[in-house]
C-alpha positions as CSV (number, residue, x, y, z in Angstrom):
1,M,15.5,-32.8,54.5
2,I,12.9,-32.3,51.8
3,G,9.6,-30.9,53.0
4,Q,6.8,-28.5,52.2
5,R,6.3,-25.0,53.6
6,L,4.4,-21.9,52.9
7,E,6.1,-18.6,52.2
8,V,4.9,-15.1,51.5
9,R,7.0,-13.0,49.1
10,Q,6.6,-9.5,47.8
11,G,7.7,-8.6,44.3
12,Q,7.1,-6.0,41.6
13,G,5.8,-6.9,38.2
14,L,4.2,-5.2,35.2
15,V,0.6,-6.2,34.8
16,I,-1.1,-5.0,31.6
17,T,-4.8,-4.8,32.0
18,P,-7.1,-5.8,29.1
19,Q,-8.1,-2.1,28.6
20,L,-4.4,-1.0,28.5
21,Q,-3.7,-3.8,26.0
22,Q,-6.6,-2.5,23.8
23,A,-5.4,1.1,24.1
24,I,-2.0,0.0,23.0
25,K,-3.5,-1.9,20.1
26,L,-5.4,1.2,19.0
27,L,-2.1,2.9,18.2
28,Q,-1.2,0.6,15.3
29,L,-4.6,0.8,13.7
30,S,-4.8,2.8,10.5
31,N,-7.5,5.5,10.1
32,L,-9.8,3.1,8.2
33,E,-9.3,0.3,10.7
34,L,-10.0,2.7,13.5
35,D,-13.2,3.9,11.9
36,D,-14.4,0.3,11.6
37,F,-13.6,-0.3,15.3
38,V,-15.4,2.8,16.3
39,E,-18.5,1.8,14.3
40,Q,-18.6,-1.5,16.1
41,E,-18.4,0.2,19.4
42,L,-21.2,2.6,18.5
43,E,-23.4,-0.3,17.6
44,R,-22.5,-2.2,20.8
45,N,-22.6,0.6,23.3
46,P,-25.8,2.7,23.6
47,L,-24.1,5.4,25.7
48,L,-21.7,6.4,22.9
49,Q,-22.7,8.8,20.1
50,R,-20.9,10.7,17.4
51,E,-20.4,14.4,17.9
52,E,-22.3,16.4,15.2
53,P,-19.7,18.3,13.0
54,E,-22.3,20.9,11.9
55,G,-22.2,22.6,15.2
56,E,-24.1,22.7,18.4
57,T,-27.6,21.3,18.2
58,P,-30.5,22.6,20.3
59,E,-30.5,19.4,22.3
60,A,-26.8,19.9,23.1
61,A,-27.5,23.5,24.1
62,E,-30.2,22.4,26.5
63,R,-27.9,19.9,28.1
64,A,-25.2,22.5,28.4
65,E,-27.6,24.9,30.2
66,A,-28.7,22.1,32.5
67,G,-25.1,21.3,33.4
68,D,-25.4,18.0,31.7
69,G,-21.8,17.9,30.4
70,E,-20.7,15.2,28.1
71,M,-17.2,13.9,28.0
72,T,-15.2,14.8,24.9
73,F,-11.5,14.6,24.0
74,G,-9.3,16.1,26.6
75,D,-11.4,15.6,29.7
76,G,-9.0,14.7,32.4
77,V,-6.3,13.5,30.0
78,G,-2.8,14.8,30.5
79,E,0.8,13.8,29.8
80,G,0.6,11.1,32.4
81,S,-2.3,9.4,30.7
82,V,-0.4,9.5,27.3
83,A,2.6,7.9,28.9
84,A,0.3,5.2,30.3
85,M,-0.1,3.9,26.8
86,D,3.6,3.5,26.4
87,A,4.3,-0.2,27.1
88,G,7.5,-2.3,26.8
89,S,8.3,-4.6,24.0
90,D,6.9,-7.7,25.8
91,D,3.4,-7.2,24.4
92,V,3.9,-7.4,20.7
93,Y,0.9,-7.5,18.3
94,G,1.3,-8.9,14.8
95,D,0.0,-6.6,12.1
96,A,-2.6,-8.7,10.2
97,A,-2.7,-7.1,6.8
98,P,-5.7,-8.0,4.7
99,G,-5.1,-10.3,1.8
100,E,-4.4,-8.9,-1.6
101,R,-5.5,-10.3,-4.9
102,T,-2.8,-12.2,-6.6
103,S,-4.4,-12.9,-9.8
104,D,-2.3,-10.4,-11.7
105,R,0.9,-12.2,-12.2
106,M,2.2,-10.1,-15.0
107,T,4.9,-8.3,-13.0
108,D,7.8,-6.4,-14.4
109,E,10.1,-8.9,-12.8
110,A,8.6,-11.6,-14.9
111,Q,8.9,-9.7,-18.1
112,P,11.6,-7.1,-17.6
113,G,11.8,-6.3,-21.3
114,L,8.1,-5.5,-21.6
115,S,7.8,-3.1,-18.7
116,D,7.7,0.1,-20.8
117,W,5.0,-1.0,-23.3
118,S,2.0,1.1,-23.9
119,S,-1.0,0.6,-21.6
120,A,-4.4,-0.3,-22.8
121,G,-6.0,2.9,-21.7
122,K,-7.4,4.4,-18.6
123,G,-8.5,2.1,-15.8
124,G,-11.0,2.8,-13.0
125,S,-13.0,6.0,-12.6
126,T,-12.0,9.7,-12.6
127,F,-13.7,11.7,-10.0
128,E,-14.5,15.3,-11.0
129,G,-15.0,16.7,-7.4
130,E,-13.2,16.0,-4.2
131,G,-15.1,13.5,-2.2
132,E,-17.7,12.9,-4.9
133,R,-18.4,9.7,-6.6
134,P,-20.1,9.5,-10.1
135,D,-23.4,7.8,-10.4
136,T,-22.3,5.9,-13.6
137,H,-20.9,2.5,-13.2
138,E,-18.0,1.4,-15.4
139,P,-18.3,-2.2,-16.4
140,T,-15.6,-4.5,-15.1
141,L,-13.6,-6.8,-17.3
142,W,-15.7,-9.8,-16.3
143,E,-19.0,-8.0,-17.0
144,H,-17.7,-7.0,-20.4
145,L,-16.7,-10.6,-21.2
146,Q,-19.9,-12.1,-19.9
147,A,-21.9,-9.7,-22.1
148,Q,-20.0,-10.8,-25.2
149,A,-20.4,-14.5,-24.2
150,S,-24.2,-14.0,-24.0
151,S,-24.3,-12.8,-27.6
152,A,-21.7,-15.2,-29.0
153,G,-24.3,-17.8,-30.1
154,F,-23.1,-20.5,-27.7
155,T,-25.3,-23.4,-26.8
156,A,-26.3,-23.6,-23.1
157,A,-23.5,-26.0,-22.3
158,D,-20.9,-24.0,-24.2
159,H,-22.1,-20.8,-22.5
160,G,-21.5,-22.4,-19.1
161,I,-18.0,-23.4,-20.2
162,A,-17.3,-19.8,-21.4
163,L,-18.5,-18.4,-18.1
164,T,-16.2,-20.8,-16.2
165,L,-13.2,-19.6,-18.3
166,I,-14.2,-16.0,-17.8
167,D,-14.3,-16.5,-14.0
168,A,-10.7,-17.8,-14.2
169,T,-9.5,-14.7,-16.1
170,D,-7.4,-12.4,-13.9
171,E,-7.4,-8.5,-13.9
172,G,-4.7,-8.4,-16.5
173,G,-6.9,-10.4,-19.0
174,Y,-5.0,-13.7,-18.7
175,L,-6.6,-17.1,-18.3
176,R,-5.2,-18.8,-15.2
177,G,-5.5,-22.5,-14.9
178,E,-4.9,-25.6,-17.1
179,L,-7.5,-26.5,-19.7
180,A,-7.3,-30.1,-18.7
181,E,-8.4,-29.2,-15.2
182,F,-11.4,-27.3,-16.5
183,A,-12.3,-30.3,-18.7
184,D,-12.1,-32.7,-15.7
185,R,-14.1,-30.3,-13.5
186,L,-16.9,-29.8,-16.0
187,G,-16.8,-33.4,-17.3
188,V,-16.4,-32.5,-21.0
189,P,-13.7,-33.4,-23.5
190,L,-10.6,-31.2,-23.7
191,E,-11.3,-30.4,-27.4
192,R,-14.6,-28.8,-26.4
193,I,-12.9,-26.5,-23.9
194,E,-10.4,-25.5,-26.6
195,A,-13.1,-24.8,-29.1
196,V,-14.9,-22.5,-26.6
197,L,-11.7,-20.8,-25.7
198,S,-11.0,-20.2,-29.4
199,V,-14.2,-18.3,-29.7
200,C,-13.5,-16.3,-26.6
201,H,-10.2,-15.3,-28.1
202,G,-12.2,-13.3,-30.6
203,F,-13.7,-11.2,-27.8
204,E,-12.7,-7.6,-27.2
205,P,-10.2,-6.4,-26.2
206,T,-8.0,-8.3,-28.6
207,G,-5.6,-10.7,-26.8
208,I,-8.0,-11.4,-23.9
209,M,-8.0,-14.7,-22.1
210,A,-4.6,-15.7,-23.5
211,R,-2.5,-18.1,-21.4
212,S,0.8,-16.4,-21.8
213,V,2.4,-13.1,-23.0
214,P,3.5,-14.6,-26.4
215,E,-0.1,-15.9,-27.0
216,C,-1.6,-12.5,-26.1
217,L,0.7,-10.7,-28.5
218,K,0.2,-13.4,-31.2
219,L,-3.6,-12.8,-31.1
220,Q,-3.1,-9.0,-31.5
221,L,-0.6,-9.6,-34.4
222,I,-3.0,-11.9,-36.2
223,E,-5.8,-9.3,-36.0
224,R,-3.4,-6.8,-37.6
225,N,-2.3,-9.4,-40.2
226,R,1.3,-9.0,-39.1
227,F,2.0,-12.5,-37.8
228,D,4.6,-14.3,-39.9
229,P,7.4,-16.8,-39.2
230,A,9.9,-14.1,-38.3
231,M,7.5,-12.6,-35.8
232,A,6.7,-16.0,-34.4
233,A,10.4,-16.6,-33.8
234,L,10.6,-13.2,-32.0
235,L,7.7,-14.2,-29.7
236,D,9.4,-17.5,-28.9
237,N,12.5,-15.6,-27.8
238,L,11.2,-12.7,-25.7
239,D,13.9,-13.5,-23.1
240,L,16.5,-12.3,-25.7
241,L,14.5,-9.1,-26.2
242,A,14.5,-8.5,-22.4
243,R,18.3,-8.8,-22.4
244,R,18.6,-6.6,-25.5
245,D,20.6,-9.3,-27.2
246,L,19.9,-8.0,-30.7
247,T,22.6,-10.1,-32.3
248,A,21.0,-13.3,-31.2
249,L,17.6,-12.1,-32.2
250,R,18.7,-11.3,-35.7
251,R,20.1,-14.8,-36.0
252,V,17.0,-16.6,-34.7
253,C,14.6,-14.4,-36.7
254,D,16.7,-14.5,-39.8
255,V,16.3,-10.8,-40.5
256,D,18.6,-7.8,-40.7
257,G,18.9,-5.0,-38.2
258,E,16.4,-2.7,-39.9
259,D,13.7,-5.3,-40.0
260,L,14.3,-6.3,-36.4
261,A,13.9,-2.7,-35.3
262,E,10.6,-2.5,-37.1
263,M,9.4,-5.7,-35.5
264,I,10.4,-4.5,-32.0
265,A,8.5,-1.3,-32.7
266,E,5.4,-3.2,-33.6
267,L,5.6,-5.2,-30.4
268,K,5.9,-2.1,-28.3
269,A,2.7,-0.8,-29.9
270,L,0.8,-3.8,-28.6
271,T,-0.8,-4.2,-25.2
272,P,0.6,-7.0,-23.0
273,R,-2.2,-6.5,-20.4
274,P,-5.4,-6.2,-22.4
275,G,-7.6,-6.2,-19.2
276,A,-5.9,-3.2,-17.6
277,G,-8.2,-0.7,-19.3
278,F,-11.3,-1.9,-17.4
279,G,-12.4,-0.9,-13.9
280,G,-11.9,-3.3,-11.1
281,E,-12.2,-2.9,-7.4
282,P,-11.7,0.8,-6.5
283,A,-8.4,1.6,-5.1
284,Q,-8.3,3.1,-1.6
285,T,-7.0,6.6,-1.5
286,V,-4.4,7.3,1.1
287,V,-5.8,9.7,3.7
288,P,-3.0,11.3,5.7
289,D,-3.2,11.3,9.5
290,V,-0.9,14.3,9.9
291,H,-0.4,17.5,7.9
292,V,3.0,19.3,7.8
293,R,2.9,22.9,6.6
294,P,5.5,25.7,6.6
295,D,5.1,28.0,9.5
296,P,5.1,31.7,8.6
297,A,7.2,32.3,11.7
298,G,9.8,29.8,10.5
299,G,10.1,26.0,10.8
300,W,7.2,23.6,10.3
301,R,3.7,23.3,11.7
302,V,2.5,19.8,12.5
303,E,-1.2,19.3,12.7
304,L,-3.5,16.2,13.0
305,N,-5.9,15.6,10.2
306,A,-9.2,16.3,12.0
307,D,-11.1,14.3,9.3
308,T,-9.5,11.0,10.5
309,L,-10.2,11.6,14.2
310,P,-13.4,9.9,15.4
311,R,-15.5,12.4,17.4
312,L,-17.3,10.6,20.2
313,L,-19.4,11.7,23.2
314,V,-20.6,9.9,26.2
315,D,-24.3,10.7,26.7
316,K,-24.5,11.2,30.4
317,R,-28.2,12.2,30.4
318,Y,-29.1,8.9,28.7
319,H,-26.8,7.1,31.1
320,G,-28.7,8.7,34.1
321,L,-32.1,7.7,32.7
322,V,-31.0,4.1,32.0
323,Q,-29.3,3.8,35.3
324,A,-32.4,5.0,37.2
325,G,-34.5,2.5,35.3
326,A,-32.3,-0.5,35.9
327,R,-34.0,-3.1,38.1
328,S,-32.0,-6.2,38.3
329,D,-28.3,-6.6,39.1
330,T,-27.7,-7.8,35.6
331,E,-29.1,-4.6,34.1
332,K,-27.1,-2.4,36.6
333,T,-23.9,-4.3,35.7
334,F,-24.5,-3.9,32.0
335,V,-25.1,-0.1,32.4
336,A,-22.0,0.3,34.5
337,D,-19.9,-1.7,32.0
338,C,-21.1,0.4,29.1
339,A,-20.3,3.6,30.9
340,A,-16.8,2.5,31.8
341,Q,-16.2,1.2,28.3
342,A,-17.5,4.5,26.8
343,N,-15.4,6.7,29.1
344,W,-12.3,4.5,28.4
345,L,-12.7,4.7,24.6
346,V,-13.1,8.5,24.6
347,K,-9.9,8.9,26.7
348,S,-8.0,6.3,24.7
349,L,-8.8,8.0,21.4
350,D,-7.6,11.3,22.8
351,Q,-4.4,9.6,24.0
352,R,-3.9,8.0,20.6
353,A,-4.2,11.4,18.9
354,K,-1.8,13.1,21.2
355,T,0.8,10.3,20.9
356,I,0.6,10.4,17.1
357,L,1.1,14.2,17.2
358,K,4.0,13.9,19.6
359,V,5.9,11.2,17.5
360,S,5.2,13.1,14.2
361,S,6.5,16.3,15.6
362,E,9.7,14.7,16.7
363,I,10.2,13.1,13.3
364,V,9.6,16.4,11.6
365,R,12.2,18.0,13.9
366,Q,14.7,15.3,13.2
367,Q,14.2,15.5,9.4
368,D,13.7,19.2,8.9
369,A,16.4,19.3,6.2
370,F,14.4,16.9,4.1
371,F,11.3,19.1,4.1
372,A,13.5,22.2,3.3
373,F,15.9,20.8,0.7
374,G,14.8,17.3,-0.5
375,V,15.5,13.6,-0.2
376,E,19.3,14.0,-0.6
377,F,19.2,15.7,2.9
378,L,17.4,12.8,4.6
379,R,19.2,11.9,7.8
380,P,19.7,8.5,9.2
381,L,17.1,7.8,11.9
382,N,15.9,4.9,13.9
383,L,13.2,4.2,16.4
384,K,15.4,4.5,19.4
385,T,16.4,8.0,18.6
386,V,12.8,9.2,18.4
387,A,11.8,7.1,21.5
388,D,14.6,8.6,23.6
389,A,13.8,12.1,22.5
390,I,10.1,11.9,23.5
391,G,10.5,9.6,26.5
392,M,8.7,6.6,25.1
393,H,9.5,3.0,24.3
394,E,10.6,1.9,20.8
395,S,7.7,-0.5,20.5
396,T,5.3,2.4,21.0
397,V,7.0,4.5,18.3
398,S,6.9,1.5,16.0
399,R,3.1,1.1,16.6
400,V,2.4,4.8,16.0
401,T,4.3,4.9,12.7
402,S,2.7,1.7,11.3
403,N,0.0,2.5,8.7
404,K,0.2,6.2,9.4
405,Y,0.8,8.8,6.6
406,V,1.9,12.4,6.6
407,A,1.0,15.0,4.0
408,T,3.9,17.3,3.3
409,P,4.8,19.9,0.6
410,R,6.9,17.2,-1.0
411,G,4.2,14.6,-1.1
412,V,2.4,12.0,1.1
413,F,4.7,9.6,2.9
414,E,4.3,6.8,5.4
415,L,5.9,7.8,8.7
416,K,8.2,4.8,8.5
417,F,9.7,6.3,5.3
418,F,11.7,8.7,7.5
419,F,13.5,5.9,9.3
420,T,16.5,4.9,7.2
421,A,19.7,3.1,7.8
422,A,23.0,4.9,8.2
423,I,25.9,4.6,5.8
424,Q,29.2,5.8,7.2
425,S,31.3,8.6,5.8
426,V,34.8,8.1,4.5
427,D,36.2,10.4,7.1
428,G,34.2,8.7,9.9
429,A,32.3,11.9,10.7
430,S,28.7,12.3,9.9
431,S,26.8,9.4,8.4
432,H,24.4,9.4,5.4
433,S,20.9,8.1,5.0
434,A,20.5,5.0,2.9
435,E,17.5,6.6,1.1
436,A,19.5,9.7,0.2
437,V,22.3,7.4,-1.2
438,R,19.7,5.5,-3.3
439,H,18.5,8.8,-4.6
440,R,22.1,9.8,-5.6
441,I,22.6,6.5,-7.4
442,K,19.4,7.0,-9.4
443,T,20.3,10.6,-10.3
444,M,23.7,9.5,-11.6
445,I,22.3,6.7,-13.7
446,D,19.5,9.0,-15.0
447,G,22.1,11.3,-16.4
448,E,24.0,8.6,-18.3
449,G,22.2,9.3,-21.6
450,L,23.1,12.9,-21.6
451,E,26.8,12.4,-20.8
452,G,27.1,9.4,-23.1
453,D,28.8,7.2,-20.6
454,V,27.4,4.2,-18.7
455,L,28.5,4.0,-15.1
456,S,29.4,0.5,-13.7
457,D,28.8,-0.3,-10.1
458,D,32.5,0.0,-9.4
459,R,32.6,3.5,-10.9
460,I,29.5,4.5,-8.9
461,V,31.4,3.4,-5.7
462,E,34.3,5.6,-6.7
463,I,32.1,8.6,-7.3
464,L,30.3,8.2,-4.0
465,K,33.6,7.8,-2.1
466,E,34.8,11.0,-3.7
467,T,31.8,12.7,-2.1
468,G,32.6,11.2,1.3
469,I,30.2,8.2,1.2
470,D,31.8,4.9,2.2
471,I,29.8,2.2,0.4
472,A,30.6,-1.3,-0.9
473,R,30.0,-2.5,-4.4
474,R,27.5,-5.1,-3.4
475,T,25.5,-2.4,-1.6
476,V,25.3,-0.3,-4.7
477,A,24.2,-3.4,-6.7
478,K,21.5,-4.1,-4.1
479,Y,20.2,-0.5,-4.2
480,R,20.3,-0.5,-8.0
481,E,18.3,-3.7,-8.2
482,A,15.8,-2.3,-5.6
483,L,15.3,0.7,-7.9
484,R,14.7,-1.8,-10.8
485,I,17.6,-0.4,-12.8
486,P,19.3,-2.8,-15.2
487,S,23.1,-3.5,-15.0
488,S,25.6,-1.4,-16.9
489,V,25.9,-4.0,-19.7
490,Q,22.1,-4.0,-20.3
491,R,22.0,-0.2,-20.1
492,R,24.8,0.1,-22.7
493,R,22.8,-2.1,-25.1
494,M,19.7,0.0,-24.6
495,L,21.6,3.2,-25.4
496,K,23.0,1.6,-28.6
497,T,19.5,0.5,-29.6
498,A,18.1,4.0,-29.0
């Protein structure tokens, strides 16, 4: 018989409150993102205020004498509260990275043969003091071009066309977009666009607003009066230069080996990215969240970077005044919500700091050989190993190590750098870190010029197996390509040319 009935059942389930979700999300924020979040909370919550770093103010002394204590980091927060932030892998938050400018398309992958060319000069600003910014403003590439367009003698219409083309120029100095599209958008003939662009090609730096690498180099060669049919053929066959196929280049350029060497030397003296010498958007300096220093007593000392930790206080005196003056239920509810949110935020920031320190300390303990001897002694490490050692979930460790940096005597590294895959040993005993193996491959290839022998991928596999590392040839090739090292055939040609 099918019927309806009521049943009462008891069960256990994990319920993550909105505040706990927010506390977990705080773990994966970088110090810059956390600072923005705290600024928003300070603007929204009148009971929150920053702790003055200069020291205790007279007002704070009066509150201390009156027993008007304010909550700071560590009030009522213990190991249990830190563990409360540790959640399972069911609540996964995507890391939304801010968009990056993609206007600069001149990557080394696109032009592998041009990666070692001389740069156009310094870019950006040089700060003389730590934390100081100069008052002078370096003109950007676009400001530099717009100033030249204003004094180029254009008519009003042609000046507008020039500004449109300048706006379409990327940070490397290349014009992005088809001239026909500009003509359609502006409603002018294509010939007029080409005439304005021809004038812009005379702007400084030479080679600016070119539409391709060959055109950029051609403009610079024309200025030096070194553009001839042989050089034109060389520019049309830059792919052969990237592959170091000098025999084919001598044939297409119709020159001998000595002339070809001089032509290649002239190309290397040019600037394939003429816009690189101008200041653009200032690059963000990486601020470490953790410092690792040698301990005089032995081992390593792990400390949080106090400059990246927001110092917040809950103003209980102001809370009492506002609460006493609240009349309606709406006002009382608002004051209560602000107090609860302020207390939660202070405790959550303290929990976040303790969790970062706990995870970082375990990573340093696991990778102590790296800090003492270098990258070759980096051990295989995964999230589960660290999570099991400190009694947390893998997802929590993953959040803590996202966008967090550690300053060490060997440099500044992201915490995720210390998590590397394991490569088995030949004898099946201890395994090797993939990062350490990549470093060994790079070291062997860097020494080729001194020994006069070029190592093939198969030979590298043999050498690594002799040292106890069991690795496949395709893995060596993958690591070599990730290091942007050419194949043995290309390296042999480069040695012969040198």
